[in-house]
HTML snippet that shows the backbone in 3Dmol.js (N, CA, C, O; Angstrom):
<script src="https://3Dmol.org/build/3Dmol-min.js"></script>
<div id="view" style="width:600px;height:400px;position:relative"></div>
<script>
const pdb = `
ATOM      1  N   MET A   1     -35.058 -14.638  21.539  1.00  0.00           N
ATOM      2  CA  MET A   1     -35.368 -14.386  20.143  1.00  0.00           C
ATOM      3  C   MET A   1     -34.829 -15.542  19.307  1.00  0.00           C
ATOM      4  O   MET A   1     -33.711 -16.010  19.521  1.00  0.00           O
ATOM      5  N   THR A   2     -35.619 -15.985  18.378  1.00  0.00           N
ATOM      6  CA  THR A   2     -35.153 -17.052  17.492  1.00  0.00           C
ATOM      7  C   THR A   2     -34.653 -16.442  16.191  1.00  0.00           C
ATOM      8  O   THR A   2     -35.143 -15.407  15.740  1.00  0.00           O
ATOM      9  N   TYR A   3     -33.696 -17.086  15.619  1.00  0.00           N
ATOM     10  CA  TYR A   3     -33.093 -16.606  14.381  1.00  0.00           C
ATOM     11  C   TYR A   3     -33.446 -17.558  13.259  1.00  0.00           C
ATOM     12  O   TYR A   3     -33.748 -18.727  13.498  1.00  0.00           O
ATOM     13  N   PRO A   4     -33.408 -17.064  12.045  1.00  0.00           N
ATOM     14  CA  PRO A   4     -33.772 -17.918  10.915  1.00  0.00           C
ATOM     15  C   PRO A   4     -32.983 -19.215  10.891  1.00  0.00           C
ATOM     16  O   PRO A   4     -31.779 -19.231  11.148  1.00  0.00           O
ATOM     17  N   THR A   5     -33.662 -20.278  10.585  1.00  0.00           N
ATOM     18  CA  THR A   5     -33.022 -21.586  10.523  1.00  0.00           C
ATOM     19  C   THR A   5     -31.864 -21.585   9.539  1.00  0.00           C
ATOM     20  O   THR A   5     -30.873 -22.286   9.745  1.00  0.00           O
ATOM     21  N   ILE A   6     -31.981 -20.800   8.465  1.00  0.00           N
ATOM     22  CA  ILE A   6     -30.918 -20.762   7.467  1.00  0.00           C
ATOM     23  C   ILE A   6     -29.605 -20.288   8.086  1.00  0.00           C
ATOM     24  O   ILE A   6     -28.539 -20.782   7.720  1.00  0.00           O
ATOM     25  N   GLU A   7     -29.670 -19.346   9.011  1.00  0.00           N
ATOM     26  CA  GLU A   7     -28.444 -18.887   9.681  1.00  0.00           C
ATOM     27  C   GLU A   7     -27.779 -20.031  10.431  1.00  0.00           C
ATOM     28  O   GLU A   7     -26.570 -20.234  10.325  1.00  0.00           O
ATOM     29  N   ASP A   8     -28.565 -20.766  11.179  1.00  0.00           N
ATOM     30  CA  ASP A   8     -28.000 -21.887  11.938  1.00  0.00           C
ATOM     31  C   ASP A   8     -27.437 -22.955  11.001  1.00  0.00           C
ATOM     32  O   ASP A   8     -26.403 -23.554  11.296  1.00  0.00           O
ATOM     33  N   LYS A   9     -28.110 -23.196   9.874  1.00  0.00           N
ATOM     34  CA  LYS A   9     -27.589 -24.173   8.910  1.00  0.00           C
ATOM     35  C   LYS A   9     -26.249 -23.713   8.355  1.00  0.00           C
ATOM     36  O   LYS A   9     -25.327 -24.514   8.199  1.00  0.00           O
ATOM     37  N   ILE A  10     -26.144 -22.416   8.058  1.00  0.00           N
ATOM     38  CA  ILE A  10     -24.882 -21.872   7.548  1.00  0.00           C
ATOM     39  C   ILE A  10     -23.779 -22.012   8.601  1.00  0.00           C
ATOM     40  O   ILE A  10     -22.657 -22.407   8.285  1.00  0.00           O
ATOM     41  N   LEU A  11     -24.106 -21.688   9.840  1.00  0.00           N
ATOM     42  CA  LEU A  11     -23.120 -21.789  10.920  1.00  0.00           C
ATOM     43  C   LEU A  11     -22.676 -23.235  11.144  1.00  0.00           C
ATOM     44  O   LEU A  11     -21.493 -23.508  11.348  1.00  0.00           O
ATOM     45  N   ASP A  12     -23.631 -24.145  11.103  1.00  0.00           N
ATOM     46  CA  ASP A  12     -23.334 -25.559  11.352  1.00  0.00           C
ATOM     47  C   ASP A  12     -22.648 -26.235  10.168  1.00  0.00           C
ATOM     48  O   ASP A  12     -21.981 -27.258  10.326  1.00  0.00           O
ATOM     49  N   ASP A  13     -22.819 -25.657   8.991  1.00  0.00           N
ATOM     50  CA  ASP A  13     -22.297 -26.255   7.766  1.00  0.00           C
ATOM     51  C   ASP A  13     -20.767 -26.341   7.785  1.00  0.00           C
ATOM     52  O   ASP A  13     -20.186 -27.324   7.326  1.00  0.00           O
ATOM     53  N   GLY A  14     -20.124 -25.294   8.325  1.00  0.00           N
ATOM     54  CA  GLY A  14     -18.661 -25.310   8.431  1.00  0.00           C
ATOM     55  C   GLY A  14     -17.925 -24.875   7.174  1.00  0.00           C
ATOM     56  O   GLY A  14     -16.701 -24.989   7.112  1.00  0.00           O
ATOM     57  N   ARG A  15     -18.638 -24.380   6.173  1.00  0.00           N
ATOM     58  CA  ARG A  15     -17.965 -23.967   4.935  1.00  0.00           C
ATOM     59  C   ARG A  15     -17.592 -22.496   4.920  1.00  0.00           C
ATOM     60  O   ARG A  15     -16.982 -22.027   3.959  1.00  0.00           O
ATOM     61  N   ILE A  16     -17.947 -21.755   5.968  1.00  0.00           N
ATOM     62  CA  ILE A  16     -17.553 -20.350   6.044  1.00  0.00           C
ATOM     63  C   ILE A  16     -16.442 -20.220   7.083  1.00  0.00           C
ATOM     64  O   ILE A  16     -16.257 -21.095   7.929  1.00  0.00           O
ATOM     65  N   SER A  17     -15.717 -19.124   7.002  1.00  0.00           N
ATOM     66  CA  SER A  17     -14.597 -18.920   7.919  1.00  0.00           C
ATOM     67  C   SER A  17     -15.107 -18.701   9.344  1.00  0.00           C
ATOM     68  O   SER A  17     -16.255 -18.315   9.560  1.00  0.00           O
ATOM     69  N   ASP A  18     -14.233 -18.954  10.295  1.00  0.00           N
ATOM     70  CA  ASP A  18     -14.580 -18.715  11.699  1.00  0.00           C
ATOM     71  C   ASP A  18     -14.916 -17.241  11.918  1.00  0.00           C
ATOM     72  O   ASP A  18     -15.808 -16.903  12.696  1.00  0.00           O
ATOM     73  N   TRP A  19     -14.182 -16.367  11.215  1.00  0.00           N
ATOM     74  CA  TRP A  19     -14.426 -14.931  11.351  1.00  0.00           C
ATOM     75  C   TRP A  19     -15.854 -14.588  10.918  1.00  0.00           C
ATOM     76  O   TRP A  19     -16.563 -13.864  11.617  1.00  0.00           O
ATOM     77  N   LEU A  20     -16.267 -15.111   9.764  1.00  0.00           N
ATOM     78  CA  LEU A  20     -17.607 -14.813   9.260  1.00  0.00           C
ATOM     79  C   LEU A  20     -18.678 -15.402  10.178  1.00  0.00           C
ATOM     80  O   LEU A  20     -19.703 -14.770  10.430  1.00  0.00           O
ATOM     81  N   ALA A  21     -18.440 -16.592  10.664  1.00  0.00           N
ATOM     82  CA  ALA A  21     -19.395 -17.195  11.602  1.00  0.00           C
ATOM     83  C   ALA A  21     -19.534 -16.322  12.848  1.00  0.00           C
ATOM     84  O   ALA A  21     -20.634 -16.128  13.366  1.00  0.00           O
ATOM     85  N   GLY A  22     -18.410 -15.802  13.315  1.00  0.00           N
ATOM     86  CA  GLY A  22     -18.439 -14.902  14.475  1.00  0.00           C
ATOM     87  C   GLY A  22     -19.228 -13.631  14.190  1.00  0.00           C
ATOM     88  O   GLY A  22     -19.964 -13.142  15.046  1.00  0.00           O
ATOM     89  N   GLN A  23     -19.068 -13.097  12.973  1.00  0.00           N
ATOM     90  CA  GLN A  23     -19.799 -11.879  12.602  1.00  0.00           C
ATOM     91  C   GLN A  23     -21.304 -12.128  12.535  1.00  0.00           C
ATOM     92  O   GLN A  23     -22.102 -11.272  12.916  1.00  0.00           O
ATOM     93  N   ILE A  24     -21.674 -13.287  12.055  1.00  0.00           N
ATOM     94  CA  ILE A  24     -23.101 -13.629  12.003  1.00  0.00           C
ATOM     95  C   ILE A  24     -23.684 -13.616  13.412  1.00  0.00           C
ATOM     96  O   ILE A  24     -24.769 -13.081  13.640  1.00  0.00           O
ATOM     97  N   LYS A  25     -22.953 -14.208  14.353  1.00  0.00           N
ATOM     98  CA  LYS A  25     -23.448 -14.265  15.738  1.00  0.00           C
ATOM     99  C   LYS A  25     -23.480 -12.883  16.376  1.00  0.00           C
ATOM    100  O   LYS A  25     -24.447 -12.529  17.051  1.00  0.00           O
ATOM    101  N   VAL A  26     -22.417 -12.097  16.162  1.00  0.00           N
ATOM    102  CA  VAL A  26     -22.342 -10.768  16.779  1.00  0.00           C
ATOM    103  C   VAL A  26     -23.416  -9.830  16.239  1.00  0.00           C
ATOM    104  O   VAL A  26     -24.004  -9.055  16.993  1.00  0.00           O
ATOM    105  N   THR A  27     -23.672  -9.899  14.942  1.00  0.00           N
ATOM    106  CA  THR A  27     -24.633  -8.973  14.351  1.00  0.00           C
ATOM    107  C   THR A  27     -26.076  -9.305  14.715  1.00  0.00           C
ATOM    108  O   THR A  27     -26.978  -8.517  14.433  1.00  0.00           O
ATOM    109  N   ARG A  28     -26.301 -10.429  15.319  1.00  0.00           N
ATOM    110  CA  ARG A  28     -27.663 -10.751  15.783  1.00  0.00           C
ATOM    111  C   ARG A  28     -28.127  -9.747  16.826  1.00  0.00           C
ATOM    112  O   ARG A  28     -29.327  -9.513  16.975  1.00  0.00           O
ATOM    113  N   GLU A  29     -27.198  -9.160  17.538  1.00  0.00           N
ATOM    114  CA  GLU A  29     -27.530  -8.207  18.598  1.00  0.00           C
ATOM    115  C   GLU A  29     -27.571  -6.767  18.095  1.00  0.00           C
ATOM    116  O   GLU A  29     -27.927  -5.868  18.856  1.00  0.00           O
ATOM    117  N   LEU A  30     -27.213  -6.523  16.820  1.00  0.00           N
ATOM    118  CA  LEU A  30     -27.169  -5.169  16.282  1.00  0.00           C
ATOM    119  C   LEU A  30     -28.398  -4.850  15.455  1.00  0.00           C
ATOM    120  O   LEU A  30     -29.103  -5.737  14.974  1.00  0.00           O
ATOM    121  N   ASP A  31     -28.634  -3.546  15.306  1.00  0.00           N
ATOM    122  CA  ASP A  31     -29.652  -3.075  14.388  1.00  0.00           C
ATOM    123  C   ASP A  31     -29.209  -3.472  12.980  1.00  0.00           C
ATOM    124  O   ASP A  31     -28.057  -3.251  12.608  1.00  0.00           O
ATOM    125  N   LEU A  32     -30.113  -4.052  12.202  1.00  0.00           N
ATOM    126  CA  LEU A  32     -29.756  -4.548  10.870  1.00  0.00           C
ATOM    127  C   LEU A  32     -29.219  -3.458   9.958  1.00  0.00           C
ATOM    128  O   LEU A  32     -28.263  -3.692   9.218  1.00  0.00           O
ATOM    129  N   SER A  33     -29.811  -2.277   9.995  1.00  0.00           N
ATOM    130  CA  SER A  33     -29.341  -1.206   9.108  1.00  0.00           C
ATOM    131  C   SER A  33     -27.910  -0.802   9.466  1.00  0.00           C
ATOM    132  O   SER A  33     -27.116  -0.489   8.579  1.00  0.00           O
ATOM    133  N   GLN A  34     -27.578  -0.808  10.756  1.00  0.00           N
ATOM    134  CA  GLN A  34     -26.209  -0.490  11.181  1.00  0.00           C
ATOM    135  C   GLN A  34     -25.240  -1.582  10.731  1.00  0.00           C
ATOM    136  O   GLN A  34     -24.139  -1.281  10.270  1.00  0.00           O
ATOM    137  N   ALA A  35     -25.638  -2.834  10.859  1.00  0.00           N
ATOM    138  CA  ALA A  35     -24.787  -3.942  10.429  1.00  0.00           C
ATOM    139  C   ALA A  35     -24.534  -3.874   8.925  1.00  0.00           C
ATOM    140  O   ALA A  35     -23.408  -4.088   8.474  1.00  0.00           O
ATOM    141  N   ILE A  36     -25.579  -3.577   8.148  1.00  0.00           N
ATOM    142  CA  ILE A  36     -25.426  -3.477   6.692  1.00  0.00           C
ATOM    143  C   ILE A  36     -24.519  -2.311   6.337  1.00  0.00           C
ATOM    144  O   ILE A  36     -23.689  -2.432   5.436  1.00  0.00           O
ATOM    145  N   ASP A  37     -24.659  -1.181   7.027  1.00  0.00           N
ATOM    146  CA  ASP A  37     -23.793  -0.022   6.791  1.00  0.00           C
ATOM    147  C   ASP A  37     -22.339  -0.376   7.084  1.00  0.00           C
ATOM    148  O   ASP A  37     -21.443  -0.010   6.323  1.00  0.00           O
ATOM    149  N   ASP A  38     -22.105  -1.087   8.182  1.00  0.00           N
ATOM    150  CA  ASP A  38     -20.741  -1.504   8.529  1.00  0.00           C
ATOM    151  C   ASP A  38     -20.158  -2.447   7.472  1.00  0.00           C
ATOM    152  O   ASP A  38     -18.979  -2.352   7.131  1.00  0.00           O
ATOM    153  N   VAL A  39     -20.988  -3.355   6.958  1.00  0.00           N
ATOM    154  CA  VAL A  39     -20.520  -4.287   5.924  1.00  0.00           C
ATOM    155  C   VAL A  39     -20.149  -3.519   4.655  1.00  0.00           C
ATOM    156  O   VAL A  39     -19.163  -3.849   3.996  1.00  0.00           O
ATOM    157  N   ARG A  40     -20.919  -2.519   4.318  1.00  0.00           N
ATOM    158  CA  ARG A  40     -20.601  -1.704   3.137  1.00  0.00           C
ATOM    159  C   ARG A  40     -19.275  -0.965   3.323  1.00  0.00           C
ATOM    160  O   ARG A  40     -18.472  -0.872   2.395  1.00  0.00           O
ATOM    161  N   LYS A  41     -19.054  -0.444   4.527  1.00  0.00           N
ATOM    162  CA  LYS A  41     -17.780   0.228   4.817  1.00  0.00           C
ATOM    163  C   LYS A  41     -16.627  -0.761   4.710  1.00  0.00           C
ATOM    164  O   LYS A  41     -15.568  -0.437   4.172  1.00  0.00           O
ATOM    165  N   LEU A  42     -16.837  -1.961   5.222  1.00  0.00           N
ATOM    166  CA  LEU A  42     -15.808  -2.995   5.127  1.00  0.00           C
ATOM    167  C   LEU A  42     -15.535  -3.347   3.673  1.00  0.00           C
ATOM    168  O   LEU A  42     -14.385  -3.569   3.294  1.00  0.00           O
ATOM    169  N   GLN A  43     -16.573  -3.400   2.860  1.00  0.00           N
ATOM    170  CA  GLN A  43     -16.396  -3.710   1.442  1.00  0.00           C
ATOM    171  C   GLN A  43     -15.518  -2.660   0.757  1.00  0.00           C
ATOM    172  O   GLN A  43     -14.652  -3.003  -0.048  1.00  0.00           O
ATOM    173  N   VAL A  44     -15.738  -1.392   1.073  1.00  0.00           N
ATOM    174  CA  VAL A  44     -14.918  -0.324   0.491  1.00  0.00           C
ATOM    175  C   VAL A  44     -13.451  -0.508   0.892  1.00  0.00           C
ATOM    176  O   VAL A  44     -12.553  -0.380   0.059  1.00  0.00           O
ATOM    177  N   ILE A  45     -13.220  -0.806   2.156  1.00  0.00           N
ATOM    178  CA  ILE A  45     -11.850  -1.014   2.642  1.00  0.00           C
ATOM    179  C   ILE A  45     -11.211  -2.206   1.936  1.00  0.00           C
ATOM    180  O   ILE A  45     -10.066  -2.120   1.494  1.00  0.00           O
ATOM    181  N   LEU A  46     -11.935  -3.307   1.827  1.00  0.00           N
ATOM    182  CA  LEU A  46     -11.389  -4.505   1.187  1.00  0.00           C
ATOM    183  C   LEU A  46     -11.168  -4.299  -0.310  1.00  0.00           C
ATOM    184  O   LEU A  46     -10.193  -4.802  -0.869  1.00  0.00           O
ATOM    185  N   ASP A  47     -12.072  -3.559  -0.965  1.00  0.00           N
ATOM    186  CA  ASP A  47     -11.886  -3.251  -2.385  1.00  0.00           C
ATOM    187  C   ASP A  47     -10.616  -2.433  -2.595  1.00  0.00           C
ATOM    188  O   ASP A  47      -9.856  -2.690  -3.529  1.00  0.00           O
ATOM    189  N   LYS A  48     -10.388  -1.449  -1.729  1.00  0.00           N
ATOM    190  CA  LYS A  48      -9.170  -0.628  -1.838  1.00  0.00           C
ATOM    191  C   LYS A  48      -7.930  -1.483  -1.591  1.00  0.00           C
ATOM    192  O   LYS A  48      -6.909  -1.313  -2.259  1.00  0.00           O
ATOM    193  N   ARG A  49      -8.021  -2.395  -0.639  1.00  0.00           N
ATOM    194  CA  ARG A  49      -6.897  -3.295  -0.356  1.00  0.00           C
ATOM    195  C   ARG A  49      -6.596  -4.171  -1.568  1.00  0.00           C
ATOM    196  O   ARG A  49      -5.437  -4.375  -1.931  1.00  0.00           O
ATOM    197  N   MET A  50      -7.662  -4.686  -2.189  1.00  0.00           N
ATOM    198  CA  MET A  50      -7.499  -5.525  -3.370  1.00  0.00           C
ATOM    199  C   MET A  50      -6.865  -4.729  -4.512  1.00  0.00           C
ATOM    200  O   MET A  50      -5.959  -5.217  -5.187  1.00  0.00           O
ATOM    201  N   ASP A  51      -7.344  -3.514  -4.720  1.00  0.00           N
ATOM    202  CA  ASP A  51      -6.775  -2.659  -5.768  1.00  0.00           C
ATOM    203  C   ASP A  51      -5.291  -2.411  -5.529  1.00  0.00           C
ATOM    204  O   ASP A  51      -4.488  -2.442  -6.462  1.00  0.00           O
ATOM    205  N   ARG A  52      -4.933  -2.165  -4.270  1.00  0.00           N
ATOM    206  CA  ARG A  52      -3.526  -1.935  -3.934  1.00  0.00           C
ATOM    207  C   ARG A  52      -2.691  -3.177  -4.206  1.00  0.00           C
ATOM    208  O   ARG A  52      -1.585  -3.077  -4.737  1.00  0.00           O
ATOM    209  N   LYS A  53      -3.212  -4.348  -3.846  1.00  0.00           N
ATOM    210  CA  LYS A  53      -2.486  -5.601  -4.083  1.00  0.00           C
ATOM    211  C   LYS A  53      -2.287  -5.837  -5.579  1.00  0.00           C
ATOM    212  O   LYS A  53      -1.209  -6.243  -6.015  1.00  0.00           O
ATOM    213  N   ILE A  54      -3.334  -5.580  -6.357  1.00  0.00           N
ATOM    214  CA  ILE A  54      -3.238  -5.761  -7.809  1.00  0.00           C
ATOM    215  C   ILE A  54      -2.194  -4.808  -8.373  1.00  0.00           C
ATOM    216  O   ILE A  54      -1.380  -5.200  -9.209  1.00  0.00           O
ATOM    217  N   GLN A  55      -2.213  -3.556  -7.920  1.00  0.00           N
ATOM    218  CA  GLN A  55      -1.249  -2.566  -8.399  1.00  0.00           C
ATOM    219  C   GLN A  55       0.170  -2.975  -8.017  1.00  0.00           C
ATOM    220  O   GLN A  55       1.096  -2.824  -8.815  1.00  0.00           O
ATOM    221  N   GLU A  56       0.344  -3.492  -6.806  1.00  0.00           N
ATOM    222  CA  GLU A  56       1.675  -3.938  -6.368  1.00  0.00           C
ATOM    223  C   GLU A  56       2.156  -5.092  -7.239  1.00  0.00           C
ATOM    224  O   GLU A  56       3.329  -5.138  -7.609  1.00  0.00           O
ATOM    225  N   ARG A  57       1.273  -6.018  -7.567  1.00  0.00           N
ATOM    226  CA  ARG A  57       1.652  -7.148  -8.427  1.00  0.00           C
ATOM    227  C   ARG A  57       2.050  -6.672  -9.815  1.00  0.00           C
ATOM    228  O   ARG A  57       3.035  -7.139 -10.385  1.00  0.00           O
ATOM    229  N   LYS A  58       1.269  -5.732 -10.355  1.00  0.00           N
ATOM    230  CA  LYS A  58       1.580  -5.205 -11.685  1.00  0.00           C
ATOM    231  C   LYS A  58       2.930  -4.490 -11.671  1.00  0.00           C
ATOM    232  O   LYS A  58       3.733  -4.652 -12.590  1.00  0.00           O
ATOM    233  N   THR A  59       3.175  -3.707 -10.635  1.00  0.00           N
ATOM    234  CA  THR A  59       4.442  -2.991 -10.517  1.00  0.00           C
ATOM    235  C   THR A  59       5.588  -3.981 -10.408  1.00  0.00           C
ATOM    236  O   THR A  59       6.610  -3.814 -11.075  1.00  0.00           O
ATOM    237  N   PHE A  60       5.441  -5.004  -9.584  1.00  0.00           N
ATOM    238  CA  PHE A  60       6.481  -6.017  -9.423  1.00  0.00           C
ATOM    239  C   PHE A  60       6.715  -6.750 -10.742  1.00  0.00           C
ATOM    240  O   PHE A  60       7.858  -7.003 -11.121  1.00  0.00           O
ATOM    241  N   LYS A  61       5.627  -7.092 -11.440  1.00  0.00           N
ATOM    242  CA  LYS A  61       5.758  -7.812 -12.704  1.00  0.00           C
ATOM    243  C   LYS A  61       6.512  -6.978 -13.732  1.00  0.00           C
ATOM    244  O   LYS A  61       7.367  -7.506 -14.442  1.00  0.00           O
ATOM    245  N   THR A  62       6.211  -5.684 -13.825  1.00  0.00           N
ATOM    246  CA  THR A  62       6.918  -4.858 -14.805  1.00  0.00           C
ATOM    247  C   THR A  62       8.378  -4.698 -14.423  1.00  0.00           C
ATOM    248  O   THR A  62       9.235  -4.597 -15.301  1.00  0.00           O
ATOM    249  N   GLN A  63       8.682  -4.671 -13.124  1.00  0.00           N
ATOM    250  CA  GLN A  63      10.083  -4.577 -12.716  1.00  0.00           C
ATOM    251  C   GLN A  63      10.828  -5.856 -13.016  1.00  0.00           C
ATOM    252  O   GLN A  63      12.002  -5.814 -13.382  1.00  0.00           O
ATOM    253  N   VAL A  64      10.182  -6.976 -12.872  1.00  0.00           N
ATOM    254  CA  VAL A  64      10.816  -8.265 -13.109  1.00  0.00           C
ATOM    255  C   VAL A  64      10.993  -8.485 -14.618  1.00  0.00           C
ATOM    256  O   VAL A  64      11.970  -9.100 -15.043  1.00  0.00           O
ATOM    257  N   ASP A  65      10.048  -7.982 -15.426  1.00  0.00           N
ATOM    258  CA  ASP A  65      10.099  -8.201 -16.870  1.00  0.00           C
ATOM    259  C   ASP A  65      11.082  -7.292 -17.590  1.00  0.00           C
ATOM    260  O   ASP A  65      11.298  -7.456 -18.791  1.00  0.00           O
ATOM    261  N   LEU A  66      11.685  -6.336 -16.886  1.00  0.00           N
ATOM    262  CA  LEU A  66      12.631  -5.434 -17.543  1.00  0.00           C
ATOM    263  C   LEU A  66      13.830  -6.233 -18.059  1.00  0.00           C
ATOM    264  O   LEU A  66      14.374  -7.091 -17.363  1.00  0.00           O
ATOM    265  N   LYS A  67      14.215  -5.934 -19.269  1.00  0.00           N
ATOM    266  CA  LYS A  67      15.351  -6.633 -19.856  1.00  0.00           C
ATOM    267  C   LYS A  67      16.638  -5.884 -19.501  1.00  0.00           C
ATOM    268  O   LYS A  67      16.659  -4.654 -19.440  1.00  0.00           O
ATOM    269  N   VAL A  68      17.667  -6.618 -19.278  1.00  0.00           N
ATOM    270  CA  VAL A  68      18.954  -6.021 -18.944  1.00  0.00           C
ATOM    271  C   VAL A  68      19.604  -5.553 -20.248  1.00  0.00           C
ATOM    272  O   VAL A  68      19.664  -6.286 -21.235  1.00  0.00           O
ATOM    273  N   ILE A  69      20.083  -4.320 -20.216  1.00  0.00           N
ATOM    274  CA  ILE A  69      20.765  -3.782 -21.411  1.00  0.00           C
ATOM    275  C   ILE A  69      22.237  -4.159 -21.319  1.00  0.00           C
ATOM    276  O   ILE A  69      22.924  -3.836 -20.350  1.00  0.00           O
ATOM    277  N   ASP A  70      22.686  -4.833 -22.327  1.00  0.00           N
ATOM    278  CA  ASP A  70      24.068  -5.277 -22.373  1.00  0.00           C
ATOM    279  C   ASP A  70      24.891  -4.229 -23.104  1.00  0.00           C
ATOM    280  O   ASP A  70      24.744  -4.046 -24.312  1.00  0.00           O
ATOM    281  N   LEU A  71      25.745  -3.551 -22.377  1.00  0.00           N
ATOM    282  CA  LEU A  71      26.577  -2.524 -23.008  1.00  0.00           C
ATOM    283  C   LEU A  71      27.823  -3.158 -23.482  1.00  0.00           C
ATOM    284  O   LEU A  71      28.682  -2.482 -24.049  1.00  0.00           O
TER     285      LEU A  71
END
`;
const viewer = $3Dmol.createViewer("view");
viewer.addModel(pdb, "pdb");
viewer.setStyle({}, {cartoon: {color: "spectrum"}});
viewer.zoomTo();
viewer.render();
</script>
């Protein structure tokens, strides 16, 4: 089976991560609807991770910005 030339150009370009290049190759053997469903699930996981990181940064920033009360 031949794959779109654009995929090979993206793979050969070298501007994407090794992980993403690997996913492109692996998903060639999968049903497209299943691959898209998996990517959507991954997006939800990564969005939650990002939200947690942002919340952790905000919490750390507010703790660092607390002023010391001089009694």
